[in-house]
N, CA, C, O and the ligand as a Tripos MOL2 file, in Angstrom:
@<TRIPOS>MOLECULE
protein
  261   259    66     0     0
PROTEIN
NO_CHARGES

@<TRIPOS>ATOM
      1 N          24.7410  -49.2260   16.8030 N.3       1 MET1
      2 CA         24.8930  -47.8510   16.2890 C.3       1 MET1
      3 C          24.4840  -47.7840   14.8420 C.2       1 MET1
      4 O          25.0770  -48.4210   13.9710 O.2       1 MET1
      5 N          23.5010  -47.0300   14.6150 N.am      2 VAL2
      6 CA         22.9320  -46.9000   13.2660 C.3       2 VAL2
      7 C          23.4380  -45.6720   12.6180 C.2       2 VAL2
      8 O          23.3340  -44.5620   13.1400 O.2       2 VAL2
      9 N          23.9880  -45.8900   11.4720 N.am      3 ARG3
     10 CA         24.4480  -44.7890   10.6880 C.3       3 ARG3
     11 C          23.4120  -44.3710    9.6500 C.2       3 ARG3
     12 O          22.8370  -45.2040    8.9490 O.2       3 ARG3
     13 N          23.1990  -43.1290    9.5740 N.am      4 LYS4
     14 CA         22.2130  -42.6300    8.5690 C.3       4 LYS4
     15 C          22.7540  -42.7790    7.1520 C.2       4 LYS4
     16 O          23.7920  -42.2220    6.7940 O.2       4 LYS4
     17 N          22.0300  -43.5350    6.3750 N.am      5 ARG5
     18 CA         22.4090  -43.6920    4.9520 C.3       5 ARG5
     19 C          21.8620  -42.6730    4.0490 C.2       5 ARG5
     20 O          20.6730  -42.3560    4.0840 O.2       5 ARG5
     21 N          22.6770  -42.1790    3.2770 N.am      6 ALA6
     22 CA         22.2470  -41.1480    2.2890 C.3       6 ALA6
     23 C          21.8420  -41.8300    1.0150 C.2       6 ALA6
     24 O          22.5720  -42.6450    0.4500 O.2       6 ALA6
     25 N          20.6650  -41.4770    0.5820 N.am      7 LEU7
     26 CA         20.1880  -42.0260   -0.6650 C.3       7 LEU7
     27 C          20.8170  -41.2730   -1.8010 C.2       7 LEU7
     28 O          20.8550  -40.0430   -1.8310 O.2       7 LEU7
     29 N          21.3280  -42.0840   -2.7740 N.am      8 LYS8
     30 CA         21.9340  -41.5120   -3.9580 C.3       8 LYS8
     31 C          21.1220  -41.6100   -5.2410 C.2       8 LYS8
     32 O          20.6420  -42.6820   -5.6100 O.2       8 LYS8
     33 N          20.9860  -40.5450   -5.8700 N.am      9 LEU9
     34 CA         20.2660  -40.5440   -7.1400 C.3       9 LEU9
     35 C          21.1150  -39.7530   -8.1570 C.2       9 LEU9
     36 O          22.1040  -39.1100   -7.8040 O.2       9 LEU9
     37 N          20.7200  -39.8210   -9.3400 N.am     10 ARG10
     38 CA         21.4510  -39.1410  -10.4570 C.3      10 ARG10
     39 C          20.7800  -37.8600  -10.8050 C.2      10 ARG10
     40 O          19.5560  -37.8170  -10.9240 O.2      10 ARG10
     41 N          21.5170  -36.8400  -10.9680 N.am     11 CYS11
     42 CA         20.9930  -35.5040  -11.4160 C.3      11 CYS11
     43 C          20.2930  -35.7550  -12.7790 C.2      11 CYS11
     44 O          20.9220  -36.3200  -13.6740 O.2      11 CYS11
     45 N          19.0360  -35.3620  -12.9610 N.am     12 PRO12
     46 CA         18.3370  -35.5750  -14.2080 C.3      12 PRO12
     47 C          18.8720  -34.7160  -15.3390 C.2      12 PRO12
     48 O          18.4980  -34.9150  -16.4950 O.2      12 PRO12
     49 N          19.7230  -33.7860  -15.0320 N.am     13 ILE13
     50 CA         20.3340  -32.9200  -16.0560 C.3      13 ILE13
     51 C          21.7050  -33.4270  -16.5370 C.2      13 ILE13
     52 O          21.9040  -33.6060  -17.7380 O.2      13 ILE13
     53 N          22.6200  -33.6530  -15.6400 N.am     14 CYS14
     54 CA         23.9520  -33.9880  -16.0240 C.3      14 CYS14
     55 C          24.3730  -35.4320  -15.5660 C.2      14 CYS14
     56 O          25.4970  -35.8700  -15.8100 O.2      14 CYS14
     57 N          23.4170  -36.1490  -14.8900 N.am     15 LYS15
     58 CA         23.6410  -37.5100  -14.4650 C.3      15 LYS15
     59 C          24.7390  -37.6580  -13.4190 C.2      15 LYS15
     60 O          25.2940  -38.7430  -13.2440 O.2      15 LYS15
     61 N          25.0410  -36.6040  -12.7470 N.am     16 THR16
     62 CA         26.0370  -36.7100  -11.6390 C.3      16 THR16
     63 C          25.3320  -37.3330  -10.4040 C.2      16 THR16
     64 O          24.1670  -37.0470  -10.1280 O.2      16 THR16
     65 N          26.0750  -38.1900   -9.6770 N.am     17 THR17
     66 CA         25.4100  -38.7800   -8.4600 C.3      17 THR17
     67 C          25.1150  -37.6690   -7.4280 C.2      17 THR17
     68 O          25.9980  -36.8780   -7.0960 O.2      17 THR17
     69 N          23.9440  -37.6220   -6.9580 N.am     18 VAL18
     70 CA         23.5640  -36.6290   -5.9550 C.3      18 VAL18
     71 C          22.9750  -37.2740   -4.7590 C.2      18 VAL18
     72 O          22.1640  -38.1920   -4.8790 O.2      18 VAL18
     73 N          23.3600  -36.8210   -3.6040 N.am     19 LYS19
     74 CA         22.8350  -37.4430   -2.3590 C.3      19 LYS19
     75 C          21.5840  -36.7070   -1.9010 C.2      19 LYS19
     76 O          21.4640  -35.4950   -2.0760 O.2      19 LYS19
     77 N          20.6760  -37.4380   -1.3280 N.am     20 ASN20
     78 CA         19.3840  -36.7470   -0.8850 C.3      20 ASN20
     79 C          19.6370  -35.7600    0.2380 C.2      20 ASN20
     80 O          18.7510  -34.9810    0.5910 O.2      20 ASN20
     81 N          20.7800  -35.7820    0.7770 N.am     21 THR21
     82 CA         21.1950  -34.7840    1.7950 C.3      21 THR21
     83 C          21.6330  -33.4560    1.1320 C.2      21 THR21
     84 O          21.7810  -32.4390    1.8100 O.2      21 THR21
     85 N          21.8230  -33.4800   -0.1080 N.am     22 ASP22
     86 CA         22.3420  -32.3210   -0.8020 C.3      22 ASP22
     87 C          21.2100  -31.1990   -0.8070 C.2      22 ASP22
     88 O          20.0170  -31.4840   -0.9120 O.2      22 ASP22
     89 N          21.6640  -29.9780   -0.6920 N.am     23 ALA23
     90 CA         20.7340  -28.8970   -0.7150 C.3      23 ALA23
     91 C          19.9540  -28.7420   -1.9990 C.2      23 ALA23
     92 O          18.8100  -28.2880   -1.9880 O.2      23 ALA23
     93 N          20.5520  -29.1080   -3.0770 N.am     24 GLU24
     94 CA         19.9020  -28.9740   -4.4020 C.3      24 GLU24
     95 C          19.2750  -30.1800   -4.8670 C.2      24 GLU24
     96 O          18.7760  -30.2040   -5.9920 O.2      24 GLU24
     97 N          19.2500  -31.2660   -4.0500 N.am     25 PHE25
     98 CA         18.6280  -32.4950   -4.4180 C.3      25 PHE25
     99 C          17.2340  -32.2870   -4.9940 C.2      25 PHE25
    100 O          16.4840  -31.4870   -4.4360 O.2      25 PHE25
    101 N          16.8400  -32.9510   -6.0710 N.am     26 PRO26
    102 CA         17.5900  -34.0350   -6.6900 C.3      26 PRO26
    103 C          18.5770  -33.5100   -7.7780 C.2      26 PRO26
    104 O          19.0550  -34.3160   -8.5750 O.2      26 PRO26
    105 N          18.8760  -32.2810   -7.8340 N.am     27 PHE27
    106 CA         19.8240  -31.8010   -8.7500 C.3      27 PHE27
    107 C          21.1670  -31.7160   -8.0800 C.2      27 PHE27
    108 O          21.2120  -31.6210   -6.8530 O.2      27 PHE27
    109 N          22.2730  -31.7450   -8.8090 N.am     28 CYS28
    110 CA         23.6130  -31.6940   -8.2970 C.3      28 CYS28
    111 C          24.0350  -30.3230   -7.8830 C.2      28 CYS28
    112 O          24.8930  -30.1380   -7.0200 O.2      28 CYS28
    113 N          23.3770  -29.3120   -8.5520 N.am     29 SER29
    114 CA         23.8470  -27.9820   -8.3100 C.3      29 SER29
    115 C          22.6950  -27.0050   -8.6460 C.2      29 SER29
    116 O          21.7230  -27.4000   -9.2900 O.2      29 SER29
    117 N          22.7980  -25.7840   -8.2280 N.am     30 ASP30
    118 CA         21.8330  -24.8290   -8.5910 C.3      30 ASP30
    119 C          21.7860  -24.5530  -10.0460 C.2      30 ASP30
    120 O          20.7540  -24.1090  -10.5490 O.2      30 ASP30
    121 N          22.8300  -24.7870  -10.7370 N.am     31 ARG31
    122 CA         22.8840  -24.5880  -12.2080 C.3      31 ARG31
    123 C          21.9210  -25.5890  -12.9000 C.2      31 ARG31
    124 O          21.1150  -25.2380  -13.7630 O.2      31 ARG31
    125 N          22.0620  -26.8340  -12.4660 N.am     32 CYS32
    126 CA         21.1780  -27.8850  -13.0930 C.3      32 CYS32
    127 C          19.6970  -27.6090  -12.7310 C.2      32 CYS32
    128 O          18.8190  -27.8390  -13.5630 O.2      32 CYS32
    129 N          19.4160  -27.1410  -11.5530 N.am     33 ARG33
    130 CA         18.1290  -26.8220  -11.1460 C.3      33 ARG33
    131 C          17.5480  -25.7450  -12.0340 C.2      33 ARG33
    132 O          16.3880  -25.8150  -12.4410 O.2      33 ARG33
    133 N          18.3570  -24.7580  -12.3280 N.am     34 THR34
    134 CA         17.9320  -23.6700  -13.1570 C.3      34 THR34
    135 C          17.6730  -24.1740  -14.6130 C.2      34 THR34
    136 O          16.7280  -23.7400  -15.2720 O.2      34 THR34
    137 N          18.5230  -25.0800  -15.0740 N.am     35 ILE35
    138 CA         18.3050  -25.6520  -16.3880 C.3      35 ILE35
    139 C          17.0050  -26.3760  -16.4640 C.2      35 ILE35
    140 O          16.2750  -26.2670  -17.4490 O.2      35 ILE35
    141 N          16.7070  -27.1190  -15.4270 N.am     36 ASP36
    142 CA         15.4050  -27.8730  -15.3720 C.3      36 ASP36
    143 C          14.2400  -26.9290  -15.3710 C.2      36 ASP36
    144 O          13.2340  -27.1660  -16.0380 O.2      36 ASP36
    145 N          14.3740  -25.8450  -14.6140 N.am     37 LEU37
    146 CA         13.2450  -24.8820  -14.5280 C.3      37 LEU37
    147 C          13.1170  -24.2400  -15.9260 C.2      37 LEU37
    148 O          12.0090  -23.9670  -16.3890 O.2      37 LEU37
    149 N          14.2370  -24.0100  -16.5740 N.am     38 GLY38
    150 CA         14.1930  -23.4080  -17.9270 C.3      38 GLY38
    151 C          13.4730  -24.3070  -18.8660 C.2      38 GLY38
    152 O          12.8360  -23.7830  -19.7800 O.2      38 GLY38
    153 N          13.5000  -25.6160  -18.7460 N.am     39 LYS39
    154 CA         12.7450  -26.5170  -19.6320 C.3      39 LYS39
    155 C          11.2650  -26.2740  -19.4910 C.2      39 LYS39
    156 O          10.5170  -26.2060  -20.4660 O.2      39 LYS39
    157 N          10.8690  -26.1450  -18.2380 N.am     40 TRP40
    158 CA          9.4910  -25.8690  -17.9540 C.3      40 TRP40
    159 C           9.0190  -24.5400  -18.5070 C.2      40 TRP40
    160 O           7.9170  -24.4050  -19.0400 O.2      40 TRP40
    161 N           9.8940  -23.5730  -18.3570 N.am     41 ALA41
    162 CA          9.4730  -22.1840  -18.8190 C.3      41 ALA41
    163 C           9.5110  -22.0980  -20.3410 C.2      41 ALA41
    164 O           8.8320  -21.2570  -20.9290 O.2      41 ALA41
    165 N          10.2910  -22.9530  -20.9760 N.am     42 SER42
    166 CA         10.4340  -22.8050  -22.4470 C.3      42 SER42
    167 C           9.2930  -23.4290  -23.2130 C.2      42 SER42
    168 O           9.3820  -23.5350  -24.4360 O.2      42 SER42
    169 N           8.2610  -23.8340  -22.5810 N.am     43 GLY43
    170 CA          7.0720  -24.2510  -23.2520 C.3      43 GLY43
    171 C           6.8740  -25.8060  -23.2040 C.2      43 GLY43
    172 O           6.0070  -26.3260  -23.9060 O.2      43 GLY43
    173 N           7.6250  -26.5010  -22.4300 N.am     44 ALA44
    174 CA          7.4240  -27.9810  -22.2680 C.3      44 ALA44
    175 C           6.1060  -28.1240  -21.5290 C.2      44 ALA44
    176 O           5.3080  -29.0190  -21.8100 O.2      44 ALA44
    177 N           5.9000  -27.2440  -20.6000 N.am     45 TYR45
    178 CA          4.6250  -27.1740  -19.9570 C.3      45 TYR45
    179 C           4.0140  -25.7460  -20.0170 C.2      45 TYR45
    180 O           4.5400  -24.8190  -19.4000 O.2      45 TYR45
    181 N           2.9880  -25.5970  -20.7050 N.am     46 VAL46
    182 CA          2.3720  -24.3360  -20.8180 C.3      46 VAL46
    183 C           1.3150  -24.1320  -19.7790 C.2      46 VAL46
    184 O           0.3340  -24.8690  -19.6870 O.2      46 VAL46
    185 N           1.5440  -23.1150  -19.0070 N.am     47 ILE47
    186 CA          0.5070  -22.8780  -17.9120 C.3      47 ILE47
    187 C          -0.6100  -22.0710  -18.5440 C.2      47 ILE47
    188 O          -0.4160  -21.0030  -19.1240 O.2      47 ILE47
    189 N          -1.7560  -22.6310  -18.4000 N.am     48 ALA48
    190 CA         -2.9090  -21.9790  -18.9630 C.3      48 ALA48
    191 C          -3.2560  -20.6810  -18.1350 C.2      48 ALA48
    192 O          -3.2730  -20.6440  -16.9050 O.2      48 ALA48
    193 N          -3.5110  -19.6990  -18.9110 N.am     49 SER49
    194 CA         -3.8300  -18.3850  -18.2210 C.3      49 SER49
    195 C          -5.2570  -18.4750  -17.6540 C.2      49 SER49
    196 O          -6.1820  -18.9490  -18.3130 O.2      49 SER49
    197 N          -5.3860  -18.0290  -16.4820 N.am     50 PRO50
    198 CA         -6.6800  -18.1210  -15.8550 C.3      50 PRO50
    199 C          -7.7070  -17.2790  -16.5750 C.2      50 PRO50
    200 O          -7.4310  -16.1620  -17.0130 O.2      50 PRO50
    201 N          -8.9230  -17.8510  -16.6890 N.am     51 VAL51
    202 CA         -9.9710  -17.1440  -17.3830 C.3      51 VAL51
    203 C         -10.4190  -15.9290  -16.4730 C.2      51 VAL51
    204 O         -10.8140  -16.0450  -15.3130 O.2      51 VAL51
    205 N         -10.2950  -14.7470  -17.1790 N.am     52 SER52
    206 CA        -10.7120  -13.5780  -16.4330 C.3      52 SER52
    207 C         -12.2480  -13.3930  -16.5450 C.2      52 SER52
    208 O         -12.7770  -13.0220  -17.5920 O.2      52 SER52
    209 N         -12.8900  -13.6540  -15.4850 N.am     53 ASP53
    210 CA        -14.3030  -13.6570  -15.5090 C.3      53 ASP53
    211 C         -14.7890  -12.4050  -14.7910 C.2      53 ASP53
    212 O         -15.2470  -12.4160  -13.6490 O.2      53 ASP53
    213 N         -14.6520  -11.3310  -15.5510 N.am     54 THR54
    214 CA        -15.0890  -10.0450  -14.9990 C.3      54 THR54
    215 C         -16.5480   -9.8450  -15.1780 C.2      54 THR54
    216 O         -17.0580   -9.8040  -16.2970 O.2      54 THR54
    217 N         -17.2390   -9.7180  -14.0420 N.am     55 ILE55
    218 CA        -18.6290   -9.4560  -14.1000 C.3      55 ILE55
    219 C         -18.9510   -7.9570  -13.8720 C.2      55 ILE55
    220 O         -18.7750   -7.4220  -12.7780 O.2      55 ILE55
    221 N         -19.4020   -7.3460  -14.8940 N.am     56 ASP56
    222 CA        -19.7210   -5.9350  -14.7870 C.3      56 ASP56
    223 C         -21.0720   -5.7480  -14.1690 C.2      56 ASP56
    224 O         -21.9880   -6.5210  -14.4520 O.2      56 ASP56
    225 N         -21.2300   -4.7520  -13.3370 N.am     57 GLY57
    226 CA        -22.4960   -4.5490  -12.7430 C.3      57 GLY57
    227 C         -23.5270   -4.0700  -13.8460 C.2      57 GLY57
    228 O         -23.4280   -2.9840  -14.4170 O.2      57 GLY57
    229 N         -24.4750   -4.9470  -14.0710 N.am     58 VAL58
    230 CA        -25.4580   -4.6100  -15.0910 C.3      58 VAL58
    231 C         -26.4810   -3.6650  -14.5230 C.2      58 VAL58
    232 O         -27.1940   -3.9900  -13.5740 O.2      58 VAL58
    233 N         -26.5430   -2.5220  -15.0970 N.am     59 SER59
    234 CA        -27.5390   -1.5160  -14.6540 C.3      59 SER59
    235 C         -28.7710   -1.5410  -15.5460 C.2      59 SER59
    236 O         -28.6810   -1.3790  -16.7630 O.2      59 SER59
    237 N         -29.8600   -1.7350  -14.9520 N.am     60 ASP60
    238 CA        -31.1040   -1.7980  -15.7590 C.3      60 ASP60
    239 C         -31.5730   -0.3860  -16.2210 C.2      60 ASP60
    240 O         -31.9960   -0.1890  -17.3600 O.2      60 ASP60
    241 N         -31.4750    0.5660  -15.2900 N.am     61 ASN61
    242 CA        -31.8930    1.8910  -15.6740 C.3      61 ASN61
    243 C         -30.8900    2.6990  -16.3890 C.2      61 ASN61
    244 O         -30.1170    3.4270  -15.7660 O.2      61 ASN61
    245 N         -30.8700    2.5960  -17.7210 N.am     62 SER62
    246 CA        -29.9710    3.3310  -18.5220 C.3      62 SER62
    247 C         -30.5240    4.7160  -18.8540 C.2      62 SER62
    248 O         -29.9610    5.4190  -19.6930 O.2      62 SER62
    249 N         -31.5800    5.1020  -18.2290 N.am     63 ASP63
    250 CA        -32.2890    6.3140  -18.4720 C.3      63 ASP63
    251 C         -31.6480    7.3490  -17.5570 C.2      63 ASP63
    252 O         -32.0620    7.5350  -16.4130 O.2      63 ASP63
    253 N         -30.6010    8.0350  -18.1000 N.am     64 GLU64
    254 CA        -30.0030    9.1280  -17.3420 C.3      64 GLU64
    255 C         -30.6050   10.4780  -17.7160 C.2      64 GLU64
    256 O         -31.1330   10.6550  -18.8140 O.2      64 GLU64
    257 N         -30.5200   11.3750  -16.8380 N.am     65 ASP65
    258 CA        -31.0890   12.6450  -17.1030 C.3      65 ASP65
    259 C         -32.5440   12.7360  -17.0940 C.2      65 ASP65
    260 O         -33.0960   13.8130  -17.3170 O.2      65 ASP65
    261 ZN         23.6100  -31.7870  -12.5590 Zn       66 ZN66
@<TRIPOS>BOND
     1     1     2 1
     2     2     3 1
     3     3     4 2
     4     3     5 am
     5     5     6 1
     6     6     7 1
     7     7     8 2
     8     7     9 am
     9     9    10 1
    10    10    11 1
    11    11    12 2
    12    11    13 am
    13    13    14 1
    14    14    15 1
    15    15    16 2
    16    15    17 am
    17    17    18 1
    18    18    19 1
    19    19    20 2
    20    19    21 am
    21    21    22 1
    22    22    23 1
    23    23    24 2
    24    23    25 am
    25    25    26 1
    26    26    27 1
    27    27    28 2
    28    27    29 am
    29    29    30 1
    30    30    31 1
    31    31    32 2
    32    31    33 am
    33    33    34 1
    34    34    35 1
    35    35    36 2
    36    35    37 am
    37    37    38 1
    38    38    39 1
    39    39    40 2
    40    39    41 am
    41    41    42 1
    42    42    43 1
    43    43    44 2
    44    43    45 am
    45    45    46 1
    46    46    47 1
    47    47    48 2
    48    47    49 am
    49    49    50 1
    50    50    51 1
    51    51    52 2
    52    51    53 am
    53    53    54 1
    54    54    55 1
    55    55    56 2
    56    55    57 am
    57    57    58 1
    58    58    59 1
    59    59    60 2
    60    59    61 am
    61    61    62 1
    62    62    63 1
    63    63    64 2
    64    63    65 am
    65    65    66 1
    66    66    67 1
    67    67    68 2
    68    67    69 am
    69    69    70 1
    70    70    71 1
    71    71    72 2
    72    71    73 am
    73    73    74 1
    74    74    75 1
    75    75    76 2
    76    75    77 am
    77    77    78 1
    78    78    79 1
    79    79    80 2
    80    79    81 am
    81    81    82 1
    82    82    83 1
    83    83    84 2
    84    83    85 am
    85    85    86 1
    86    86    87 1
    87    87    88 2
    88    87    89 am
    89    89    90 1
    90    90    91 1
    91    91    92 2
    92    91    93 am
    93    93    94 1
    94    94    95 1
    95    95    96 2
    96    95    97 am
    97    97    98 1
    98    98    99 1
    99    99   100 2
   100    99   101 am
   101   101   102 1
   102   102   103 1
   103   103   104 2
   104   103   105 am
   105   105   106 1
   106   106   107 1
   107   107   108 2
   108   107   109 am
   109   109   110 1
   110   110   111 1
   111   111   112 2
   112   111   113 am
   113   113   114 1
   114   114   115 1
   115   115   116 2
   116   115   117 am
   117   117   118 1
   118   118   119 1
   119   119   120 2
   120   119   121 am
   121   121   122 1
   122   122   123 1
   123   123   124 2
   124   123   125 am
   125   125   126 1
   126   126   127 1
   127   127   128 2
   128   127   129 am
   129   129   130 1
   130   130   131 1
   131   131   132 2
   132   131   133 am
   133   133   134 1
   134   134   135 1
   135   135   136 2
   136   135   137 am
   137   137   138 1
   138   138   139 1
   139   139   140 2
   140   139   141 am
   141   141   142 1
   142   142   143 1
   143   143   144 2
   144   143   145 am
   145   145   146 1
   146   146   147 1
   147   147   148 2
   148   147   149 am
   149   149   150 1
   150   150   151 1
   151   151   152 2
   152   151   153 am
   153   153   154 1
   154   154   155 1
   155   155   156 2
   156   155   157 am
   157   157   158 1
   158   158   159 1
   159   159   160 2
   160   159   161 am
   161   161   162 1
   162   162   163 1
   163   163   164 2
   164   163   165 am
   165   165   166 1
   166   166   167 1
   167   167   168 2
   168   167   169 am
   169   169   170 1
   170   170   171 1
   171   171   172 2
   172   171   173 am
   173   173   174 1
   174   174   175 1
   175   175   176 2
   176   175   177 am
   177   177   178 1
   178   178   179 1
   179   179   180 2
   180   179   181 am
   181   181   182 1
   182   182   183 1
   183   183   184 2
   184   183   185 am
   185   185   186 1
   186   186   187 1
   187   187   188 2
   188   187   189 am
   189   189   190 1
   190   190   191 1
   191   191   192 2
   192   191   193 am
   193   193   194 1
   194   194   195 1
   195   195   196 2
   196   195   197 am
   197   197   198 1
   198   198   199 1
   199   199   200 2
   200   199   201 am
   201   201   202 1
   202   202   203 1
   203   203   204 2
   204   203   205 am
   205   205   206 1
   206   206   207 1
   207   207   208 2
   208   207   209 am
   209   209   210 1
   210   210   211 1
   211   211   212 2
   212   211   213 am
   213   213   214 1
   214   214   215 1
   215   215   216 2
   216   215   217 am
   217   217   218 1
   218   218   219 1
   219   219   220 2
   220   219   221 am
   221   221   222 1
   222   222   223 1
   223   223   224 2
   224   223   225 am
   225   225   226 1
   226   226   227 1
   227   227   228 2
   228   227   229 am
   229   229   230 1
   230   230   231 1
   231   231   232 2
   232   231   233 am
   233   233   234 1
   234   234   235 1
   235   235   236 2
   236   235   237 am
   237   237   238 1
   238   238   239 1
   239   239   240 2
   240   239   241 am
   241   241   242 1
   242   242   243 1
   243   243   244 2
   244   243   245 am
   245   245   246 1
   246   246   247 1
   247   247   248 2
   248   247   249 am
   249   249   250 1
   250   250   251 1
   251   251   252 2
   252   251   253 am
   253   253   254 1
   254   254   255 1
   255   255   256 2
   256   255   257 am
   257   257   258 1
   258   258   259 1
   259   259   260 2
@<TRIPOS>SUBSTRUCTURE
     1 MET1         2 RESIDUE 1 A MET
     2 VAL2         6 RESIDUE 1 A VAL
     3 ARG3        10 RESIDUE 1 A ARG
     4 LYS4        14 RESIDUE 1 A LYS
     5 ARG5        18 RESIDUE 1 A ARG
     6 ALA6        22 RESIDUE 1 A ALA
     7 LEU7        26 RESIDUE 1 A LEU
     8 LYS8        30 RESIDUE 1 A LYS
     9 LEU9        34 RESIDUE 1 A LEU
    10 ARG10       38 RESIDUE 1 A ARG
    11 CYS11       42 RESIDUE 1 A CYS
    12 PRO12       46 RESIDUE 1 A PRO
    13 ILE13       50 RESIDUE 1 A ILE
    14 CYS14       54 RESIDUE 1 A CYS
    15 LYS15       58 RESIDUE 1 A LYS
    16 THR16       62 RESIDUE 1 A THR
    17 THR17       66 RESIDUE 1 A THR
    18 VAL18       70 RESIDUE 1 A VAL
    19 LYS19       74 RESIDUE 1 A LYS
    20 ASN20       78 RESIDUE 1 A ASN
    21 THR21       82 RESIDUE 1 A THR
    22 ASP22       86 RESIDUE 1 A ASP
    23 ALA23       90 RESIDUE 1 A ALA
    24 GLU24       94 RESIDUE 1 A GLU
    25 PHE25       98 RESIDUE 1 A PHE
    26 PRO26      102 RESIDUE 1 A PRO
    27 PHE27      106 RESIDUE 1 A PHE
    28 CYS28      110 RESIDUE 1 A CYS
    29 SER29      114 RESIDUE 1 A SER
    30 ASP30      118 RESIDUE 1 A ASP
    31 ARG31      122 RESIDUE 1 A ARG
    32 CYS32      126 RESIDUE 1 A CYS
    33 ARG33      130 RESIDUE 1 A ARG
    34 THR34      134 RESIDUE 1 A THR
    35 ILE35      138 RESIDUE 1 A ILE
    36 ASP36      142 RESIDUE 1 A ASP
    37 LEU37      146 RESIDUE 1 A LEU
    38 GLY38      150 RESIDUE 1 A GLY
    39 LYS39      154 RESIDUE 1 A LYS
    40 TRP40      158 RESIDUE 1 A TRP
    41 ALA41      162 RESIDUE 1 A ALA
    42 SER42      166 RESIDUE 1 A SER
    43 GLY43      170 RESIDUE 1 A GLY
    44 ALA44      174 RESIDUE 1 A ALA
    45 TYR45      178 RESIDUE 1 A TYR
    46 VAL46      182 RESIDUE 1 A VAL
    47 ILE47      186 RESIDUE 1 A ILE
    48 ALA48      190 RESIDUE 1 A ALA
    49 SER49      194 RESIDUE 1 A SER
    50 PRO50      198 RESIDUE 1 A PRO
    51 VAL51      202 RESIDUE 1 A VAL
    52 SER52      206 RESIDUE 1 A SER
    53 ASP53      210 RESIDUE 1 A ASP
    54 THR54      214 RESIDUE 1 A THR
    55 ILE55      218 RESIDUE 1 A ILE
    56 ASP56      222 RESIDUE 1 A ASP
    57 GLY57      226 RESIDUE 1 A GLY
    58 VAL58      230 RESIDUE 1 A VAL
    59 SER59      234 RESIDUE 1 A SER
    60 ASP60      238 RESIDUE 1 A ASP
    61 ASN61      242 RESIDUE 1 A ASN
    62 SER62      246 RESIDUE 1 A SER
    63 ASP63      250 RESIDUE 1 A ASP
    64 GLU64      254 RESIDUE 1 A GLU
    65 ASP65      258 RESIDUE 1 A ASP
    66 ZN66       261 GROUP 0 **** ****
């Protein structure tokens, strides 16, 4: 009879032991998950804005009228 073993890790935020079966793994709670996301959002990782490569239709005949 094999019992499924739960892997235990520590929450990177508050160091509480978290099981890999936990819904918020690897965080202990939704709160710690939010804190971690806040770290990313606060400039630890700056997401480069995509280069807007707008190509305007170049019209050769500018001779109107
Ligand atoms: Zn935590």
